[in-house]
C-alpha positions in Angstrom: -0.1 0.2 0.0 2.6 2.2 1.0 4.4 2.0 -2.4 1.2 2.5 -4.2 0.4 5.6 -2.0 4.5 7.1 -3.6 3.6 6.3 -6.9 0.4 7.6 -7.0 2.1 10.7 -5.7 4.8 10.7 -8.1 2.5 10.7 -10.9 0.6 13.6 -9.2 4.1 15.3 -8.9 5.2 14.6 -12.2 2.1 14.9 -14.5 0.2 17.2 -12.5 2.3 20.7 -12.2 4.4 22.9 -10.2 2.3 25.4 -9.2 0.2 25.7 -5.8 -3.6 26.6 -6.4 -4.9 29.1 -2.9 -6.8 27.5 -0.9 -8.6 28.7 2.9 -7.2 26.9 5.4 -8.7 25.4 8.3 -7.8 22.4 11.3 -9.0 19.3 11.6 -11.5 20.2 14.5 -13.1 22.7 11.8 -13.8 19.6 9.7 -15.4 17.7 12.3 -17.3 20.4 13.0 -18.2 21.0 9.3 -19.0 17.6 8.7 -22.3 16.7 7.8 -24.0 13.1 8.6 -23.9 12.0 5.2 -20.1 11.8 5.0 -18.2 9.2 7.0 -13.8 9.6 7.5 -14.1 5.9 7.6 -10.9 6.1 9.9 -12.2 7.4 12.7 -13.9 5.5 15.2 -16.9 7.5 15.9 -17.6 7.1 12.3 -17.5 4.0 11.7 -19.8 3.0 14.5 -22.2 5.7 13.1 -21.9 3.5 9.6 -22.5 0.1 11.5 -25.4 1.0 13.0 -26.5 2.5 9.3 -25.9 -1.0 8.1 -28.0 -2.4 10.8 -31.2 -0.2 10.7 -30.7 -1.6 6.7 -31.0 -4.9 7.7 -33.9 -4.6 10.1 -36.0 -2.5 7.8 -36.0 -4.5 5.0 -38.4 -6.8 3.7 -35.7 -9.9 2.3 -33.9 -11.7 5.5 -30.8 -11.5 3.3 -28.9 -8.2 2.7 -27.5 -7.9 -0.4 -24.7 -5.8 -1.4 -23.5 -4.4 -4.8 -20.0 -3.3 -5.0 -18.8 -1.4 -8.4 -15.1 -0.9 -8.7 -12.9 1.3 -10.5 -11.6 1.1 -14.0 -12.2 4.4 -16.1 -13.6 4.0 -19.7 -13.8 -0.2 -18.8 -16.6 0.8 -16.6 -18.6 0.3 -19.5 -18.7 -3.0 -19.3 -20.0 -3.3 -15.4 -22.7 -0.8 -17.1 -23.2 -3.3 -19.7 -23.6 -6.3 -17.2 -26.2 -4.0 -14.8 -28.0 -3.3 -18.3 -27.9 -7.2 -19.2 -28.8 -8.6 -15.9 -31.8 -6.3 -15.5 -32.8 -7.3 -18.6 -32.7 -11.0 -17.5 -35.1 -10.3 -15.4 -33.9 -11.4 -11.8 -31.2 -8.2 -11.0 -31.9 -8.1 -7.4 -32.9 -4.5 -5.8 -29.6 -4.6 -3.9 -29.9 -3.2 -0.1 -26.7 -1.3 -0.3 -25.2 -0.2 -3.9 -21.3 1.1 -3.7 -19.5 2.6 -6.0 -15.7 3.8 -6.3 -14.5 6.0 -9.5 -16.1 4.3 -12.9 -18.4 2.4 -10.6 -19.4 5.2 -8.7 -21.0 6.7 -12.2 -23.0 3.3 -12.7 -24.1 3.0 -9.0 -26.8 5.9 -9.2 -28.4 4.2 -12.2 -28.9 0.9 -10.3 -29.9 2.4 -7.4 -32.7 4.3 -8.7 -33.8 0.8 -10.7 -34.9 -0.3 -14.2 -36.6 2.8 -15.2 -33.2 4.1 -15.4 -31.8 1.2 -17.7 -31.8 3.2 -20.9 -30.3 6.5 -19.4 -27.3 4.2 -17.9 -26.8 2.7 -21.3 -26.8 5.8 -22.9 -24.2 7.4 -20.4 -21.7 5.1 -21.5 -22.0 4.2 -25.2 -24.1 7.3 -26.8 -20.4 8.9 -27.3 -20.3 11.7 -24.9 -17.2 10.6 -23.2 -15.5 10.6 -27.3 -13.8 14.0 -26.0 -13.3 13.4 -22.3 -9.4 13.3 -22.6 -8.6 16.7 -23.5 -5.0 18.2 -23.1 -4.5 21.6 -21.2 -1.4 21.1 -23.3 1.2 23.4 -21.6 -1.4 24.3 -18.6 -0.3 20.9 -17.0 3.0 22.5 -16.2 0.8 25.3 -14.1 -2.1 23.6 -12.9 -2.8 19.4 -11.4 -4.1 17.3 -14.2 -2.7 16.6 -17.6 -6.5 17.1 -19.0 -9.1 19.3 -18.3 -11.9 18.7 -16.2 -14.7 20.3 -17.7 -15.2 17.7 -20.6 -15.6 14.8 -17.0 -18.3 17.4 -14.9 -20.1 17.6 -18.3 -20.6 14.2 -18.8 -21.6 13.9 -15.2 -23.7 16.8 -15.1 -25.8 15.4 -18.3 -25.5 11.5 -16.9 -27.1 12.6 -13.5 -30.0 14.4 -13.7 -32.9 16.0 -11.4 -35.0 12.7 -12.1 -32.3 11.1 -10.8 -31.2 12.6 -8.1 -35.0 12.3 -6.7 -35.1 8.8 -7.6 -32.0 8.2 -5.4 -34.2 10.0 -2.5 -36.8 8.0 -3.4 -35.2 4.6 -2.8 -33.2 6.1 0.7 -36.5 7.0 1.9 -37.5 3.0 1.4 -34.5 2.0 3.7 -32.1 1.3 1.0 -28.5 2.9 0.7 -26.4 4.2 -1.7 -22.8 4.7 -0.9 -19.8 6.6 -3.3 -16.4 6.8 -1.8 -13.8 9.2 -2.7 -10.1 10.3 -1.5 -9.4 12.9 0.9 -6.2 14.2 0.0 -6.2 16.5 3.4 -6.7 13.7 5.6 -4.9 10.8 3.5 -7.9 8.7 4.0 -10.9 7.1 2.3 -14.5 9.3 2.8 -17.8 7.7 2.3 -20.7 9.7 1.5 -24.4 8.7 1.6 -25.6 9.8 -1.5 -29.1 9.0 -0.6 -29.0 11.2 2.5 -27.1 14.1 0.6 -30.4 13.7 -2.0 -32.9 14.7 0.4 -31.8 18.0 0.2 -33.3 19.8 -2.7 -31.1 22.7 -2.9 -28.5 23.8 -5.6 -25.5 23.5 -3.5 -26.4 19.8 -2.4 -27.2 19.1 -6.2 -23.9 20.6 -7.2 -22.6 18.7 -4.2 -23.8 15.4 -5.7 -22.6 16.0 -8.9 -19.2 17.0 -7.3 -18.5 13.6 -5.5 -19.0 12.1 -8.7 -16.4 13.7 -10.4 -14.3 13.9 -7.3 -14.8 9.5 -7.1 -13.6 9.8 -10.9 -10.6 11.9 -10.8 -7.5 10.0 -10.6 -4.4 11.8 -9.3 -2.5 13.4 -12.5 -4.5 12.5 -14.9 -7.4 14.9 -14.1 -7.6 17.3 -11.3 -8.8 16.8 -7.7 -11.7 18.5 -7.0 -12.7 20.9 -3.8 -15.8 19.5 -2.0 -17.4 22.3 0.1 -20.0 21.3 2.8 -21.4 23.1 5.9 -23.1 22.0 9.3 -24.0 24.3 12.2 -22.3 27.6 10.2 -19.2 25.8 9.8 -17.9 25.5 6.4 -15.2 23.5 4.6 -13.9 22.9 1.4 -11.6 19.6 1.2 -9.4 18.2 -1.6 -10.7 14.9 -3.0 -9.7 12.4 -5.6 -10.0 9.2 -7.1 -11.7 7.1 -4.6 -9.5 4.5 -6.1 -6.4 6.0 -4.7 -7.2 4.2 -1.6 -9.4 1.2 -2.5 -10.8 0.0 -6.0 -14.2 -0.9 -4.2 -15.6 -0.4 -1.1 -17.5 -3.1 0.7 -20.0 -1.1 2.4 -20.0 -3.2 5.9 -16.1 -3.0 6.5 -16.5 -2.1 10.2 -18.8 -5.1 10.2 -16.2 -7.7 8.6 -13.1 -6.4 10.4 -13.9 -8.7 13.5 -14.8 -5.6 15.9 -18.6 -6.3 15.2 -21.4 -9.1 14.5 -23.1 -9.3 11.5 -26.8 -8.8 12.0 -28.3 -11.5 9.4 -27.5 -13.0 6.4 -25.6 -11.4 4.1 -24.1 -11.8 0.5 -22.3 -9.2 -1.4 -22.0 -8.9 -4.9 -18.2 -7.7 -6.4 -18.2 -6.3 -9.8 -14.5 -5.9 -10.9 -14.6 -3.0 -14.2 -10.9 -4.3 -14.8 -9.2 -7.8 -14.6 -6.8 -9.4 -11.6 -4.8 -11.5 -13.9 -2.0 -10.1 -15.4 -1.5 -9.6 -19.4 1.9 -9.5 -21.3 2.3 -6.3 -23.7 5.5 -4.5 -25.2 4.7 -1.5 -23.8 5.6 1.7 -25.7 7.3 4.2 -24.5 5.4 7.0 -23.9 4.5 9.2 -21.0 0.3 8.4 -21.4 1.0 5.0 -22.2 3.5 4.3 -19.3 1.4 5.7 -16.7 -1.5 3.7 -18.1 0.1 0.4 -18.0 1.4 1.5 -14.3 -1.4 2.6 -13.1 -2.9 -1.3 -14.4 -0.4 -3.1 -12.7 -1.1 -1.4 -9.5 -4.7 -1.7 -9.9 -4.5 -5.7 -10.2 -2.2 -6.3 -7.1 -4.1 -3.7 -5.1 -7.5 -5.3 -6.1 -6.3 -8.8 -5.7 -5.3 -7.9 -1.8 -9.1 -6.2 -1.1 -9.9 -9.3 -3.0 -8.0 -11.6 -0.4 -9.2 -9.8 2.8 -12.8 -9.5 2.0 -13.3 -13.6 1.1 -11.1 -14.4 4.7 -13.9 -12.0 6.8 -16.7 -13.6 4.4 -15.9 -17.2 5.1 -14.9 -16.3 8.7 -18.5 -14.9 9.2 -20.7 -16.9 7.1 -21.5 -13.8 4.1 -21.7 -15.1 0.6 -19.7 -13.8 -1.9 -19.6 -13.5 -6.1 -16.9 -11.9 -7.6 -16.7 -10.6 -11.1 -14.1 -9.3 -13.6 -13.9 -8.4 -17.0 -12.9 -11.9 -18.9 -9.4 -12.1 -20.4 -10.5 -12.2 -24.1 -11.4 -8.5 -23.9 -9.2 -5.7 -24.8 -9.4 -3.3 -21.5 -7.7 0.2 -21.5 -9.1 1.9 -18.8 -8.1 5.9 -20.6 -9.5 4.6 -24.3 -12.8 6.5 -23.9 -13.7 6.2 -27.7 -17.4 4.9 -28.4 -16.2 1.9 -30.1 -14.3 0.7 -27.2 -16.8 1.2 -24.9 -19.7 -0.2 -26.9 -17.6 -3.4 -27.3 -17.3 -3.1 -23.9 -20.8 -2.5 -22.9 -22.4 -4.9 -25.5 -19.8 -8.0 -23.6 -21.0 -7.0 -20.4 -24.8 -7.1 -21.4 -24.5 -10.3 -23.2 -22.8 -11.9 -19.8 -25.8 -10.5 -17.5 -28.4 -11.6 -19.6 -26.7 -15.3 -19.7 -25.8 -14.8 -15.7 -22.3 -16.0 -16.5 -21.0 -12.1 -15.5 -19.8 -13.5 -11.8 -18.4 -17.0 -13.0 -14.9 -16.2 -12.8 -14.3 -14.6 -9.4 -10.2 -14.2 -8.6 -9.1 -15.4 -5.3 -12.7 -16.1 -4.1 -15.0 -19.0 -4.6 -18.2 -18.2 -6.5 -21.5 -18.7 -4.2 -24.0 -18.1 -7.1 -24.3 -16.2 -10.6 -27.2 -13.9 -11.9 
């Protein structure tokens, strides 16, 4: 983990420029005072206790005897595969109404559509296949020497703004009131910790600032350090306001199993649980003669780190699941598909989406589980 953090830092230094942007300073106590109830810094015991209570309440309030959790990983453009799986699974007709949905990076962009349900399947497909991502990577040119991030943030913001409509946010709020939960993870560069956002609780606030924060959290969770600039997330409580710097949730973990505090041995599972982890990547190494070019080296290095980190996370969840009797399914991009997390061309994303859709319909998306045995497939 330390090596991965060092490499991320080097990417940020080399690719992100050398100019420091002005910020309003604040202290950790001010951060705690300003943090709303829908923000969880999972490194803090109080936040973990609150989070465990929230998960327990979901289990108590749901009609089903089994809590079903879906964790969607990062993967950049490869997120089109996961979107296709979710679309195809819904078309098959037996996609669960997950009690909890979590997303990191690309998975964070898929998660609201899945959480909102079948009425938003068409919007999910359009977001990943209609070509709106074609111009996502717009170089800053020489501006990258003075500003963080090689690519301009505006195309990513525009993509998310066009996808995360007021109707979708309202649907997320409705499902939250039914007792279900949607969580998105980002990485706070200020605290160097994973921060989890209860997006359904945030969606209950109908003011413009809250709607923008909803979108900004998704932008932040998708902003790979050095590739896209980090995002200032501004929030307030009881007159205290803080702007905290956030980046890709995958900086800390490629996916987020929401009941983490329940899996670490510190608490008991309140009832039966079934976890589905869908990786918008694959964990097996792949031989390629890598061209010696700046962006290609970054992409290959990022992919290598992601594989190592993901395998470690899967192994940890598998051990905890086995110890606590939790059913666990893991799926990833099949070996025969071409994966490239920086290829946002419509052709590449359509191919991945179609492959995911076919596996979702066939019920085979969760058969190839790395470092974990498969309990059941959709």
